[in-house]
C-alpha positions in Angstrom: 20.2 10.7 1.7 18.2 10.0 4.9 17.2 6.8 6.4 13.6 6.2 7.3 12.1 3.2 9.2 14.3 0.0 9.2 16.3 0.0 6.1 14.2 2.1 3.6 16.0 5.2 2.6 14.5 8.7 1.6 15.6 11.3 -0.7 14.0 14.6 -0.1 15.5 16.5 -3.0 13.0 16.9 -5.8 15.4 18.0 -8.1 17.7 15.1 -7.4 15.0 12.7 -8.1 14.0 14.5 -11.4 17.3 14.6 -12.6 17.2 10.9 -12.5 14.0 10.3 -14.4 15.4 12.7 -17.3 18.7 11.0 -17.4 16.4 7.4 -18.0 15.4 7.1 -21.3 12.5 5.4 -20.6 11.3 7.9 -18.4 12.3 11.6 -20.0 9.0 11.8 -22.3 6.9 11.3 -19.0 8.7 14.0 -17.0 7.0 17.9 -17.6 10.2 20.4 -18.0 11.4 21.1 -14.7 14.4 23.8 -14.2 15.7 25.3 -10.9 14.4 28.4 -10.2 16.3 31.5 -11.1 15.6 34.8 -13.0 16.7 33.7 -16.2 14.8 30.2 -16.0 11.6 31.9 -14.5 11.8 34.1 -17.8 12.3 31.3 -20.1 9.5 28.8 -18.6 6.6 31.5 -18.3 7.4 32.6 -22.0 7.2 28.7 -22.9 4.2 27.9 -20.8 0.9 29.2 -20.1 1.4 27.7 -16.4 4.0 26.9 -14.7 4.1 25.3 -11.0 6.6 27.0 -8.2 7.8 24.0 -5.7 10.2 23.7 -3.2 13.2 21.6 -3.6 12.3 19.7 -0.2 9.0 20.4 0.0 6.5 17.5 1.3 2.2 17.1 1.3 2.0 20.1 -1.3 3.0 22.8 1.1 4.6 25.7 -0.4 3.3 25.1 -4.0 2.2 28.2 -5.7 0.9 28.3 -9.4 1.8 30.8 -12.0 -0.7 31.5 -15.1 0.3 33.7 -17.8 -2.8 35.5 -18.5 -3.8 36.8 -22.6 -2.7 40.5 -21.4 0.8 39.4 -20.7 0.4 39.4 -16.7 0.7 36.9 -14.4 -1.6 35.3 -12.1 0.2 33.7 -9.0 -2.0 31.4 -6.6 -0.8 30.1 -3.4 -3.3 28.6 -0.9 -6.2 30.5 -1.3 -4.5 33.8 -2.0 -4.4 34.9 -5.5 -1.9 37.8 -6.5 -1.6 39.5 -10.1 1.7 41.2 -11.4 2.3 43.0 -14.5 5.9 41.4 -15.3 8.4 39.0 -15.0 10.3 41.1 -12.8 7.3 41.7 -10.5 6.8 38.0 -10.7 10.2 37.2 -9.8 10.2 39.7 -6.6 6.9 38.2 -5.5 8.4 34.7 -5.6 11.5 35.4 -4.0 9.4 36.5 -0.9 7.2 33.2 -1.3 10.6 31.3 -1.3 12.0 33.0 1.8 15.9 31.8 0.9 14.7 28.1 0.1 15.4 26.4 -3.2 12.6 26.2 -5.8 12.0 24.6 -8.7 10.0 25.5 -11.8 8.2 22.8 -13.6 5.5 23.0 -16.4 2.1 23.2 -15.5 -0.3 20.2 -16.8 -3.7 20.7 -17.2 -5.3 17.9 -15.1 -7.9 16.1 -16.3 -11.2 16.2 -13.8 -14.0 14.4 -12.5 -17.4 16.3 -11.6 -15.2 19.6 -12.1 -12.5 18.3 -9.8 -8.9 17.9 -10.8 -7.3 14.6 -10.0 -4.0 13.1 -10.4 -3.1 9.4 -9.8 -1.1 7.8 -7.4 0.9 4.2 -7.7 2.8 2.9 -4.8 5.4 0.7 -5.4 6.9 -1.6 -2.7 9.6 -4.3 -2.4 8.7 -8.2 -1.6 10.9 -9.6 1.2 12.6 -11.0 -1.9 13.3 -7.4 -3.1 11.3 -7.4 -6.1 9.3 -4.5 -7.2 5.5 -4.9 -7.2 3.0 -2.0 -7.8 0.8 -2.5 -4.5 -2.0 -0.2 -4.7 -3.2 2.6 -7.0 -5.9 5.5 -6.3 -6.8 8.5 -7.2 -6.0 12.1 -5.2 -9.1 14.3 -5.9 -8.8 17.9 -5.3 -10.9 20.6 -4.8 -12.0 22.9 -7.4 -9.3 25.7 -8.0 -7.1 24.5 -5.6 -3.4 24.7 -6.4 -2.7 20.9 -5.3 -4.8 17.8 -4.9 -2.9 16.5 -1.4 -5.2 15.0 0.9 -4.0 17.0 3.4 -4.8 20.3 1.3 -8.3 19.4 1.5 -8.3 16.8 -1.3 -9.9 13.4 -1.3 -8.9 9.7 -2.0 -10.9 7.6 -4.3 -10.6 4.2 -6.5 -9.0 4.7 -10.1 -12.3 3.2 -11.6 -14.8 5.4 -10.3 -13.1 8.2 -11.0 -12.1 7.7 -14.6 -15.3 6.4 -15.2 -16.9 9.6 -14.2 -14.5 11.2 -16.5 -16.1 9.4 -19.3 -13.5 6.4 -20.0 -14.8 3.0 -20.8 -13.8 -0.2 -19.2 -11.2 -0.9 -21.8 -9.5 2.5 -21.6 -9.4 2.4 -17.7 -7.6 -1.5 -18.1 -5.1 0.3 -20.7 -4.6 3.0 -18.1 -4.0 1.0 -15.1 -1.6 -1.0 -17.1 0.5 1.5 -18.3 0.5 2.9 -14.4 1.9 0.0 -13.2 4.6 0.0 -16.0 5.4 3.6 -15.5 5.6 2.4 -11.5 8.0 -0.7 -12.5 10.4 1.7 -14.8 10.6 4.3 -12.0 11.3 1.8 -9.5 14.1 0.2 -11.5 15.5 4.1 -12.2 15.6 4.5 -8.5 16.9 1.2 -7.7 20.0 2.0 -9.9 20.9 4.8 -7.5 20.5 2.9 -4.3 18.9 -0.9 -3.7 18.2 0.6 -0.1 14.9 2.0 -1.4 11.7 -0.4 -0.5 9.0 1.9 -1.2 8.0 4.7 -3.7 4.9 6.7 -4.5 4.6 8.0 -8.2 2.3 11.1 -8.6 1.3 11.1 -12.2 -0.8 13.6 -13.9 -3.3 12.5 -16.7 -3.8 15.4 -18.7 -6.9 16.5 -20.7 -5.7 15.0 -23.7 -5.2 11.7 -22.4 -1.5 11.5 -21.7 0.5 10.5 -18.7 3.2 12.4 -16.8 5.3 12.1 -13.8 4.8 15.2 -11.3 6.9 13.7 -8.2 8.2 10.6 -7.0 7.5 10.4 -3.2 10.2 8.2 -1.5 8.4 8.1 1.9 4.7 7.9 0.5 1.8 8.4 3.2 -0.2 5.4 4.5 -2.8 6.6 6.8 -4.9 8.7 4.3 -6.0 5.2 2.5 -7.8 4.5 5.7 -10.5 7.4 4.2 -11.4 5.0 1.6 -14.4 3.2 2.1 -12.3 0.0 0.8 -10.0 -0.6 3.3 -8.4 -3.7 1.5 -5.7 -1.1 -0.2 -4.6 0.1 3.6 -4.4 -3.4 4.6 -2.3 -4.2 1.5 0.3 -1.4 1.7 0.8 -2.2 5.3 1.1 -5.7 4.8 4.2 -5.3 2.4 5.4 -2.5 4.2 6.0 -4.9 7.7 8.4 -6.7 5.4 10.9 -3.5 5.2 9.7 -2.3 8.9 7.0 0.1 7.9 4.0 -0.1 9.8 2.2 2.9 9.4 
C-alpha cells in the first residue's frame, strides 16, 4: 500500500482489490469473473466468454488494456488502442498477449457489454469520500462516455463526462428507473467503502467504475483508490467538481 496526499492510502493492485470485493458476500454478485493471466486461465476464460478484457494489474487511466473477442469461426480479435489483430488459436493469442504484457502482471476479466447512449458505450462513476468525522458519503456520480468502438471509456483516452440523468434518459430510461439506478449506485458505493474499510481505515476516497450492461444489470469493473478530480472541470455543471474538492480538503486532497 502506498500513501498519497495527507493520510489517504492508495492500493494499485487490481488483483488485490478484486479479491477483497470477491470475498465480500454483499459484493460478489457484482464482480465480473476475474483471473490472473496464465495460459490455463486464458483458455478457460476465452472458452467461457465471447468477450474478455486483458488488464494490467497495476495500470491506471485505462492504459495498456486490450479487448479480446471470440468470433463465430473460433478466431480471436484483439483490440488495443486503435490497433486490431486477428489470431487463429489460443496459442497464438497467448503469444500475442505476452508481447503486450512485456513481462508485467496482467488480469483477464469477463467482458461486459456496456449500455450505449447515442451509439457511445458508457460506464458510471460513483465517488465515495470520508467526512471529517470519518463517515463514508457518496459525494458525486457521473458518466464516462466512451468513443464508439473504443476499448475503454476513460476521459484521458478520448472519453467524455456527462451527468447520469441526461445519459440514462437518452438511453431510454424513465425518471423512476433513473432514480432507482442512482439509489443502487449509492448503495453499491457504501457497501464497497465498508469492504475497503475492513482492510484499512486509512482509505479516505474511492472511485467505483460501474458498468450498466445491456440487460440493465450493474457490475463493478474496478475500484480506484486515487480517483481523478480534474476531469470534472470539463462538465458545464461545476458543482460536482466543487463538491469533490470540498470533501477532499478534509483529508488533504485539493486536486
